[in-house]
N, C-alpha and C positions, 0 to 999 in steps of 0.2 A: 858905635860900640863894636868891638871885634866879636865875631861869632865863634863859638867853640862847638866842635862836633861831639857826638855822643860815642862813648866807647863802653861797650857792655862789660860788666865785671865778670860775667860767666865765661868770657872768652878764654881765660887762663885755664879753664878746666877742659877745653877742647884741644884735640891734637889731630894732625893728619900724617899719614904714612903713605909712601909711594909704593907701587908694585916693584920697582927696582930695589927698594930697601928690603922688601920681603924676600926677594930673590937672594940678596946678599946675606940675609939672616940665616937662611938654609934650614929652618926648623920645620918639621912636618905639621906640628900643631902650634898655633900662635894665639896668645891671649894678651890682655892688657899688661899683666905682670911680666910676661916675657919681653914685651916691647920696652918696658921701663928698665928691666935689668940689662938689656942690650944698649940702652941709651938713645933709643930712637925717639922717645917721647919724654916729656918732662915728668917729674914726680907728682905734680898736682893734677895731671890729666886724668879725667874720668870717662870722657866720651872720645872714642877714637874712630876715625873714618879713613878708609883706604881710598886713595885717588888714583886714577889711571895715568900714571906717568912712568914711562919705561915699559918693560915687558916682564912676563912671568912664565917660566918654563917648568917649574917644579909644582907638584900638587901640594897645596897648603890648606889646612883646615883652620878657619878663623872662628874663635869663640868669643862672643861678647864684643865684637868689633863690627861696625857698619862699613858699607862700601857704596861708592857711586855706581850708577847703572853700568857704565863702561868697565869699571874695575871688577864688578861682579861677573860680568860676561867673560872677562879675561881670566879670572880665577877659576870659573867653572870650565872654561875651555882647556885650561891646563890640568884639569882633573881634580881640582880642589873644591871646597864647599864653605858655606857660611852657616854658622849655627848661632 
């Protein structure tokens, strides 16, 4: 019999954003609603995580958004913060 993999139904509620996308967005404060309005994440997304791809030169304050360890270090090095 063929084997089928498991695909979690909760994956459709997760989204990832890169540092370069935050750089292009250019907002001083970013939350989930701002990312949805900019079209960077889907409308169903509830959990957003920033991943370290690209670079960030502007200070950005993230509200209600998680980040990987490398992305958190890059955001704080640019003068931003996570809340």
